[in-house]
C-alpha positions in Angstrom: 12.2 -15.2 15.2 15.7 -13.3 15.0 16.7 -10.9 12.9 14.4 -9.6 10.6 11.5 -11.1 9.1 9.0 -10.3 6.4 5.6 -10.2 6.4 4.9 -12.3 3.6 6.0 -15.0 5.8 8.3 -17.2 2.8 11.2 -19.5 3.4 13.4 -17.7 0.4 12.5 -14.1 2.2 13.1 -14.7 6.1 16.9 -17.0 4.8 17.3 -13.8 3.6 16.4 -11.4 6.5 17.3 -13.6 9.3 21.1 -13.9 7.4 21.7 -10.5 8.0 21.1 -11.1 12.0 20.0 -7.6 13.0 20.1 -7.0 16.6 17.6 -3.7 16.9 20.2 -1.5 19.1 22.0 -2.7 15.4 19.7 -1.6 12.7 18.6 1.6 14.5 22.3 2.4 13.6 22.6 1.5 10.6 18.7 2.6 10.1 17.9 6.4 12.0 14.2 7.1 12.5 13.6 4.2 9.9 12.9 1.9 13.4 10.0 1.7 15.7 9.9 -0.3 19.0 5.9 -0.8 19.4 4.1 -2.6 21.9 4.6 -6.1 19.9 8.5 -6.3 18.8 10.6 -3.9 17.0 9.3 -2.8 13.0 11.7 -1.2 10.4 10.0 1.2 7.7 11.3 2.6 4.8 11.6 6.4 3.4 9.3 7.5 0.8 8.8 10.5 -1.2 5.5 12.6 -1.6 4.0 14.0 -4.4 4.7 17.4 -3.5 8.3 15.3 -3.5 8.2 15.9 0.6 10.0 13.2 2.6 8.3 10.4 4.9 8.1 7.4 6.5 6.6 4.2 6.0 5.5 1.8 7.8 3.7 -1.0 5.7 1.9 -4.5 7.4 2.3 -4.4 11.0 -0.1 -7.3 12.6 -2.3 -5.6 15.1 -3.7 -8.8 16.0 -3.4 -12.7 15.3 -4.8 -13.9 12.0 -8.2 -14.8 12.6 -7.4 -18.3 11.3 -8.6 -22.3 12.2 -9.6 -21.7 15.9 -9.3 -17.7 16.5 -12.7 -17.8 13.2 -15.2 -16.0 14.3 -13.6 -15.1 16.9 -13.0 -11.6 18.8 -9.2 -10.1 17.1 -7.0 -12.1 19.9 -3.7 -10.2 21.0 -0.6 -10.8 18.6 2.8 -12.4 20.9 5.6 -9.6 21.4 8.5 -10.9 18.3 12.0 -10.5 19.4 13.7 -9.9 16.0 13.2 -6.8 13.4 10.0 -7.4 11.6 10.2 -5.4 8.3 7.2 -4.1 7.4 8.0 -2.1 3.8 4.9 -3.4 2.1 1.5 -3.8 2.4 0.7 -7.2 3.3 -3.0 -9.6 2.3 -6.1 -8.1 2.1 -9.2 -9.1 3.5 -10.8 -12.3 1.9 -13.3 -10.5 -0.5 -15.5 -11.3 -2.9 -15.9 -9.2 -5.5 -17.6 -9.3 -9.2 -16.7 -13.1 -9.3 -13.4 -12.5 -8.7 -11.9 -14.3 -5.1 -9.5 -11.2 -3.1 -7.2 -11.4 -0.6 -6.6 -13.3 2.6 -8.1 -14.9 6.2 -5.1 -13.9 7.7 -5.2 -10.5 7.3 -5.3 -8.1 9.8 -2.5 -5.8 9.9 -2.2 -1.5 9.9 -0.4 0.7 8.2 1.4 4.0 9.7 2.4 7.5 7.0 4.6 9.5 9.0 6.2 13.3 7.5 9.5 14.0 7.7 8.6 16.9 9.4 5.7 19.4 10.2 4.0 22.8 11.3 1.3 21.0 13.1 3.4 19.6 15.7 3.4 20.3 18.8 5.3 21.2 22.0 7.0 17.3 22.4 7.0 17.2 18.8 3.7 14.6 18.4 1.4 15.4 15.4 -2.2 15.2 14.5 -3.5 11.5 13.0 -5.6 11.1 10.2 -7.5 7.1 11.1 -8.7 5.5 7.7 -11.3 2.8 8.2 -12.0 2.0 4.2 -15.4 1.0 2.2 -16.7 -1.7 -0.2 -20.5 -2.1 2.1 -19.1 -4.4 4.8 -17.9 -7.0 1.8 -14.8 -4.8 -0.1 -12.0 -2.9 0.0 -9.1 -3.2 1.4 -7.4 -4.4 -1.5 -7.2 -0.8 -2.5 -5.5 0.0 0.2 -2.0 -0.1 -2.3 -3.6 1.3 -5.4 -5.9 4.0 -3.9 -5.6 4.9 0.1 -2.3 6.3 -0.2 -1.2 8.8 2.1 0.3 11.7 -0.3 -2.7 15.1 0.9 -2.3 14.0 4.2 1.3 13.5 4.2 2.2 16.9 2.6 0.2 19.0 5.3 2.1 17.9 8.1 -0.4 14.5 9.7 0.5 10.9 10.2 -1.8 8.8 8.1 -3.1 5.2 9.4 -5.0 2.6 7.6 -5.4 -1.0 8.3 -8.1 -3.7 7.4 -10.5 -5.0 9.1 -12.6 -8.8 7.9 -15.0 -8.7 5.8 -18.2 -10.5 4.2 -19.8 -13.5 6.6 -16.1 -13.7 8.2 -16.3 -10.2 9.3 -20.4 -9.5 9.9 -21.4 -12.6 9.8 -24.1 -14.0 12.8 -25.9 -17.0 13.9 -27.3 -14.4 16.4 -26.9 -16.3 19.5 -23.3 -17.3 21.2 -22.2 -20.2 18.5 -21.6 -16.8 16.0 -22.6 -13.3 18.0 -20.7 -11.1 14.6 -19.5 -8.1 14.3 -15.6 -9.0 13.9 -14.6 -6.9 11.5 -16.5 -3.5 13.6 -14.1 -5.7 16.5 -10.8 -5.0 14.3 -11.9 -1.2 14.0 -11.7 -1.5 17.2 -8.5 -3.8 17.9 -7.0 -1.0 15.5 -8.0 1.6 17.6 -6.1 0.8 20.7 -3.4 -0.4 18.2 -2.8 3.5 17.7 -3.4 4.3 21.0 -0.6 2.3 22.8 1.7 3.1 19.5 1.0 5.8 17.2 3.4 7.9 19.7 7.2 6.2 19.2 5.7 7.0 15.3 5.3 10.1 16.7 2.0 10.7 16.3 -0.4 12.7 18.9 -3.0 10.0 21.2 -4.8 12.5 21.9 -5.9 13.8 18.4 -7.2 10.8 16.2 -9.1 12.0 13.9 -11.6 8.5 12.2 -12.0 9.5 8.5 -14.1 7.3 6.1 -16.2 6.6 3.4 -19.7 5.0 2.2 -19.8 1.8 5.0 -16.4 3.4 6.4 -18.4 7.1 6.7 -20.5 5.1 9.0 -18.1 2.6 10.7 -16.7 5.5 11.4 -19.8 7.2 13.0 -20.7 4.2 15.0 -17.0 4.5 16.7 -17.3 8.0 17.5 -20.2 6.8 19.7 -19.2 3.4 21.0 -18.1 3.1 24.3 -16.1 -0.4 23.7 -14.3 3.2 22.0 -13.2 4.7 25.5 -10.2 5.6 25.3 -9.0 5.1 21.8 -10.6 8.4 20.8 -10.7 12.1 20.9 -16.8 12.5 16.6 -57.3 4.3 -12.7 -58.9 1.5 -15.8 -56.3 1.3 -18.0 -53.6 4.6 -15.8 -54.5 2.5 -12.7 -53.0 -0.8 -14.7 -49.9 0.6 -15.4 -50.0 2.7 -12.6 -50.5 -1.1 -10.2 -48.0 -3.6 -12.5 -45.1 -0.5 -11.7 -46.6 -0.1 -8.1 -46.7 -3.8 -7.6 -43.5 -4.4 -9.1 -41.6 -2.0 -7.0 -43.1 -3.9 -4.0 -42.3 -7.7 -4.5 -39.0 -6.8 -5.0 -39.3 -4.8 -1.9 -40.3 -7.4 -0.4 -38.3 -10.1 -1.2 -34.9 -8.1 -1.1 -36.4 -8.6 3.0 -36.9 -13.0 2.1 -34.2 -13.9 5.1 -36.1 -11.8 7.7 -38.5 -13.1 10.3 -40.1 -10.8 11.1 -41.9 -9.6 6.9 -43.8 -5.9 6.7 -47.2 -6.2 4.8 -46.5 -6.3 0.6 -49.5 -3.6 1.3 -47.3 -1.3 3.5 -44.5 -1.9 0.8 -46.6 -1.0 -2.2 -48.4 2.7 -0.3 -44.2 3.7 -0.1 -44.3 3.0 -4.1 -47.1 4.9 -4.6 -45.6 7.4 -2.6 -41.9 7.5 -4.5 -43.7 7.6 -7.8 -45.9 10.2 -6.5 -42.7 12.5 -5.8 -39.6 11.6 -8.4 -41.9 10.5 -11.5 -44.9 14.1 -10.9 -47.4 11.8 -10.6 -46.6 9.7 -13.7 -47.6 6.4 -14.1 -44.3 4.4 -13.8 -40.6 5.1 -12.8 -38.2 6.1 -15.6 -40.7 6.3 -17.8 -39.0 8.3 -20.3 -36.6 5.2 -20.2 -33.8 8.1 -18.8 -33.3 6.9 -15.0 -33.2 10.2 -14.3 -36.4 9.9 -11.5 -34.9 6.1 -10.4 -31.1 7.8 -10.0 -32.7 11.2 -8.1 -34.4 9.1 -5.5 -31.7 6.0 -4.6 -29.3 9.3 -4.0 -31.6 10.7 -1.7 -32.5 7.3 -0.4 -29.0 6.0 -0.7 -26.3 8.6 -0.3 -27.9 12.1 0.0 -30.4 11.7 3.2 -28.4 9.3 5.9 -25.7 11.9 6.3 -27.7 14.5 6.6 -29.9 12.3 9.2 -26.4 11.1 11.0 -25.3 14.7 11.1 -28.5 15.5 13.1 -29.2 13.0 15.4 -25.2 13.8 16.3 -25.7 17.5 16.9 -29.5 16.6 18.5 -28.2 13.8 21.1 -25.2 13.4 21.7 -23.6 17.3 22.8 -20.9 17.3 20.7 -20.9 19.2 17.5 -21.1 18.6 14.5 -20.1 19.1 10.9 -21.8 18.2 7.2 -20.9 18.4 4.1 -21.9 18.1 0.3 -19.5 16.9 -2.4 -20.9 18.9 -5.4 -17.4 19.8 -7.6 -17.3 17.3 -10.6 -14.1 16.0 -10.4 -12.2 16.9 -14.4 -8.6 15.5 -13.7 -9.2 13.6 -11.4 -11.2 10.2 -11.7 -14.8 10.3 -11.8 -17.1 7.7 -11.1 -19.4 8.5 -13.9 -16.9 8.4 -16.5 -16.0 5.1 -15.3 -19.5 3.7 -15.2 -19.9 5.0 -18.9 -16.5 3.1 -19.7 -17.6 0.4 -18.5 -21.3 0.6 -21.0 -18.7 1.6 -23.4 -16.6 -1.6 -23.6 -20.6 -3.5 -23.6 -18.8 -4.8 -19.4 -22.7 -3.8 -18.5 -23.2 -7.8 -17.0 -21.6 -6.4 -14.0 -24.1 -4.4 -12.5 -27.2 -6.3 -15.0 -27.8 -8.2 -18.0 -31.3 -6.4 -18.5 -31.1 -5.9 -21.8 -33.0 -2.2 -22.3 -29.5 -1.0 -20.3 -27.5 -1.4 -23.4 -27.3 1.7 -24.1 -28.0 3.2 -20.5 -25.9 5.9 -19.6 -25.7 8.1 -16.8 -25.2 12.2 -18.0 -22.3 14.0 -15.8 -22.5 14.8 -12.5 -21.6 13.9 -9.8 -21.1 10.5 -8.0 -20.9 8.2 -4.9 -16.7 8.2 -4.3 -15.9 11.3 -6.3 -14.5 13.0 -2.7 -12.1 9.9 -2.2 -10.4 10.1 -5.8 -9.1 13.1 -5.7 -8.8 13.5 -1.9 -6.2 10.7 -2.2 -3.7 10.2 -5.1 -4.5 7.6 -7.5 -3.6 7.3 -11.7 -4.7 10.4 -12.8 -6.5 10.6 -16.1 -4.7 13.8 -16.9 -3.4 16.5 -15.0 -5.8 17.8 -12.2 -7.1 21.6 -13.0 -7.2 24.5 -10.7 -10.6 23.8 -10.1 -9.7 20.3 -9.1 -6.7 21.8 -6.9 -9.1 24.7 -5.2 -11.2 21.7 -4.4 -9.0 19.4 -3.1 -6.5 21.3 -0.8 -10.0 23.0 1.2 -11.3 19.9 1.4 -8.0 18.9 3.3 -7.1 21.7 5.0 -11.1 21.4 6.3 -10.9 18.4 7.3 -6.7 18.5 9.2 -8.0 21.8 11.3 -10.6 19.7 12.1 -8.6 17.2 13.3 -5.9 19.6 15.0 -8.1 22.2 16.7 -11.7 20.3 16.3 -12.7 24.0 14.3 -12.4 23.4 10.2 -11.2 26.5 9.3 -9.4 28.1 6.4 -8.2 31.4 4.5 -11.2 30.6 2.4 -13.9 29.3 4.3 -15.3 28.8 8.1 -17.5 25.8 8.2 -20.4 26.2 9.9 -21.6 23.9 12.5 -24.4 22.1 11.8 -27.1 22.4 14.2 -30.3 21.2 14.3 -32.6 24.9 14.1 -30.0 25.9 11.0 -28.9 23.5 9.7 -25.7 25.2 7.7 -23.5 22.8 5.4 -21.0 23.7 3.4 -20.6 22.4 -0.4 -17.5 21.4 -1.7 -17.1 23.5 -5.4 -14.7 26.5 -6.3 -15.8 28.3 -5.1 -17.5 26.8 -1.6 -20.6 27.4 -1.0 -22.5 27.5 2.5 -26.6 26.1 2.0 -29.0 24.8 4.2 -30.2 20.8 3.4 -31.8 20.6 0.3 -34.5 17.2 0.3 -37.9 19.1 0.7 -39.7 17.5 3.9 -42.2 15.3 1.7 -39.7 13.3 1.0 -37.1 13.2 3.5 -40.6 12.1 5.3 -41.1 9.4 2.7 -37.6 8.7 2.9 -37.8 8.0 6.2 -40.9 5.4 6.0 -38.6 3.3 4.0 -35.8 2.8 6.8 -38.6 2.3 9.5 -40.7 0.3 7.8 -37.3 -1.5 6.7 -36.2 -1.4 10.8 -39.4 -3.6 11.6 -37.4 -6.6 9.9 -34.9 -6.9 12.3 -36.7 -8.7 15.7 -35.6 -8.6 19.2 -35.7 -4.4 18.2 -39.3 -3.5 18.5 -38.6 -1.5 21.5 -36.0 1.3 19.4 -37.5 4.5 19.0 -37.9 4.9 15.0 -36.7 7.0 13.3 -39.6 9.5 12.5 -39.7 9.4 16.4 -35.8 10.7 16.8 -36.3 13.3 14.1 -39.1 14.4 15.5 -41.4 14.0 12.1 
C-alpha cells in the first residue's frame, strides 16, 4: 500500500493517511528518529514519556507474521510480505482470541509485536546499541495478550535504558490444540514465539537494540515458555537462558483421588485410582498434620500451602536445579517475599472479588462465600510491582526499594550475564548449595525451604501425571532427573 498504512485497516483511517501520500524518505524528514525501516517495510512510531519523564519511542502493532486465518489457521506462522508504504505503528493491535471468564475477547488476526526504545541509555555499547528485554506474557496459554495495553507497559525498563519488546502469540485451541498427528500437530503458539524472536534478530538493530543481548523475561506460563525457548534447538541463533476416623479420612482421600482421576479423564492412559489415593493420603499427612481431612479448620491454609508448593514454589526450583545440573549454563533463582503495599496485590484483588459477591468467577460452592485470604504474597505480585499499571495508592519506600532492586538485577543480567547491584550480589544457583535471592526489603540470600519429604511428594504427583501422556514412556521421570 502506498502512503501510511493504519494497522486497524479501517477504510476511513486508510483514506486519511493515504491522502497524505508520504514517501518513506519524506516521512523521515518530517518525523526524525520515528521512522524505522524493518526488513518487512517502514514503520512510523511516536514519541512518549516514561513515568520518570524520560523520552522514548514506541512502535506498536507491527506484524511479525501473516494473519493466521483461513488456510493459515492451524499452520506455522508465515512471513509477512514486504509493504512499500509507511505503516503507522502508534497503537496496539488486536489481542489474540481468548475466552476469559465467559467473555470472548480478541481476534484471530493478532500476530503483532511492539517495540519501545529509550531516547538515550548509559548501557549503550560502542555501536550505540542497548540490551533488549523480550517479554513473554503469561495467562495459562489461553489468555494474557489482552493485557498488553494495560499492564505490560515498558516504563520500568525504559527508565533503565533498555529496549522492551512485547508481542502476541496464539492462545487456547488455536495456539495449542493438537490431534496428535499430521493434521493438527499443534504448538502454534510456541512457534509464534520463535517467529517473534527471529523477527527481533532481523530487526532490533534498526531500533537501536543489540541482537547479541536479548534477554527473555516471562511470567507464569510466559516464564515456562521463556525457559523452554532457551532450551529449544529452534531458537539457536535467536538467543544470547481407622473406624469412624478411618471413614472420614477415607472420604476425603477418595474424593481427592476421584477429583485427580477425573481431571485426567481425557488421557489415553489413566493412572490407577489406588495410586492417586495413596498420593492424597501422603498429602494430607504432610500438609494437614495427620488431621482427617485437608481444610478441616475451614481456613483453607493447608490447601493453599500445598497448592503453592505444588504449582508455584516447587516448579521453578526444579527448573533451576535441572538447568544448573544439565545445561552447562549458570542459573539464578529468586523468590518474591515482598508484600506489595502501594502496588496492586493479588490477595487484595481476590478478597475484593469476594467482598463484591463476585466469587462465582472462581466457585459456586456456598461454603466459600465467607472465604478470605490472609495478607501475604501471591502469584504475579512481582509482575504487578515491576510494571506500571494503575496504582491503588502511592508506592511505599519499601515497594520502590524492592522494585528498583529487582529491575536493576534483571537488567544487569541482560547486559553482563551476571546480576549484580550496589545492594546485593545475586548468587548463582548450584546443585549443591542451591542459594537464591529473596526479594524483600532488605533482600535476603537463602536456600530453598520446601522439606525433602514434601519435595518427594510433589515429584511423585508430577511423575504420576506424566504417566498419562502416551508416547513418552521412555522419558526419565522427574525423580530420576533430580536424583531422588
